[in-house]
C-alpha positions, 0 to 999 in steps of 0.5 A: 499499499501507497498513501498518498496525501489528500487521502487517496491512497495506493492500494490491491485489490485485495486491501480495499474492504469490497463491503464497503457501501461505496461499491452498491451502485457498481453491484447493481450496474456490472452483473457479478460485480464482486467476483471480478473484484475478488479476481483482481485481488493483486492488481492495483487501484486508487482510492480516496478516504474520507472519515474511513468511508471510501469517496473515489475508486479508480482502476487502470489498466494497460491493453495493446494494439485492438480494443474490439468488446466495444463498436467500433473497435480501438486500434492502437498500438498502447491504450489505457483502460479507465476500467473503474472509475467512481467518485463521489464529489460533494463540491470537492476537487476529487474527480479533477485529481483523479483525471491528473491521475489518470492522465500521469499515467498515460503520458508514463506509459506513452500511450496512444489513447484513453478510453472509458465506459459509462451509463448514461445515467452518470451525467455528472462524470461524463461531463467531468470526462468530456471537459478533459477532452474524452470524446464520445467514440462508440458503444460497448454491450447491448440493450440494458448494459449498453454503455457508452465510449469515450475515447481521447487521443493523447496527441490531440490539439484542439485550441482548447486548454481543458480538452488539451490536457496534459498537452501545451500547444507550443506552436501559438502561445507566447512564453514567460517566467513567473517567480513565486515564492516558497510558501506558497509554491509549496501548497500550490505544487507539492515536491512529490514528483517524478525525479530522476531516481525513481520514475515510477509513476504511482510512488513518484506523482503527487496525485494531490495536484489539482490541475488547476491553480489560482495564483494571486501577485501584485506585479504589473505586468502579467496583465499581458499573459492571455489565454494559452501563454505558457509559464515557467513556475521558478520558486525563490530562493529558500529563506536565509540560502543563497538564489544562485542555487535554491532558487529554481524552476520547477513547473510548466502551467498554461495560462486560462484566465487573468482578472483584475482585484478591481472585477470584484466587488468586495472581498468576499466575492474575491476570496470566493473565485480565488479559494477555489482553486488556491491553498492559501490562507485566509489572512494572507489573501485579506493582506494582499487584498487590502494592499490593492492592485492584485491579479490572479492568475488561473492557469493548468498545471501540465507539467513538473519537471523530473529535473529542477533547474537552479538560476545558475544553470538558468543563467549559465547554461539557458542563457537568462540575464541575471540582472533583470527583474526576476519576478515576471519576464517573457522567455524567448523559444529557444529559452523554452526549449532549452528549459524543457529539454534541461528538466527532462520534461517529457516531449509529448506533452508539447506541440 
């Protein structure tokens, strides 16, 4: 068993309580569910708990070349089947967290397509997968057992940031570096990411990350950001340490929206928007709001670099200017490409 943050746990089926009431609806939908579950006893699954009860469950399986029990069949070298996917969402980002698991797994395994079968009655789940690029493809089964099949092509760029996630449309965007203080970076971009020492997707990727992030700052220049622009996240120096080797580029995000403080009628309206995708302390947000001139950047969190790049290397090996203001500035295509390469970003993600 691998316990992850935010009550998401990676377990074998044998470690999961099949008697939990969470599985009742799956028994109703799938004849022989309990027998199937028991046959999978040594297989892996992802489970989310709340107060000791199961609230989310995900099972993934790699298939190859052909899936012929659906119409039309799927032909691809490597296919990710979302075998079982259920969430009890209560206004949380749980579904989004599980989508991130699926996408991280798909990229790590270099699959060409992902697919999931869903009964028409499960509209919330259908809306979730369609939001992130799964399209109605075909059907599985007949009569009362008929399910719709939703498929996502992992190399398809549509121009819609959510549907394209986690792919990045490199060709049609500007690139920037955005600095974030360590105290905020640690809650927005958790440290449990793939490393060069261990590339196991199960143990090293942080599944607590939501796909969307909202960052608050007062730098006027960020108003230049547009939908689809790419942002390199730069964590500033750790307290008491030189920036040369403790300030690092860590992640790549894509901009969804920019808002100014004066677009909100009150602090409560401001806070309600920010708190959806931000773990900032409310008192901190009140402090920044009272100072005025806040800018809110909503982004998708597409890439956690496998290798972080220290400021020294950003200057000496990438070619960034030492004496420029490092809060926010535009990058050239060449600089971005070098950062992605040195950060060991999977080339599949940059299109």
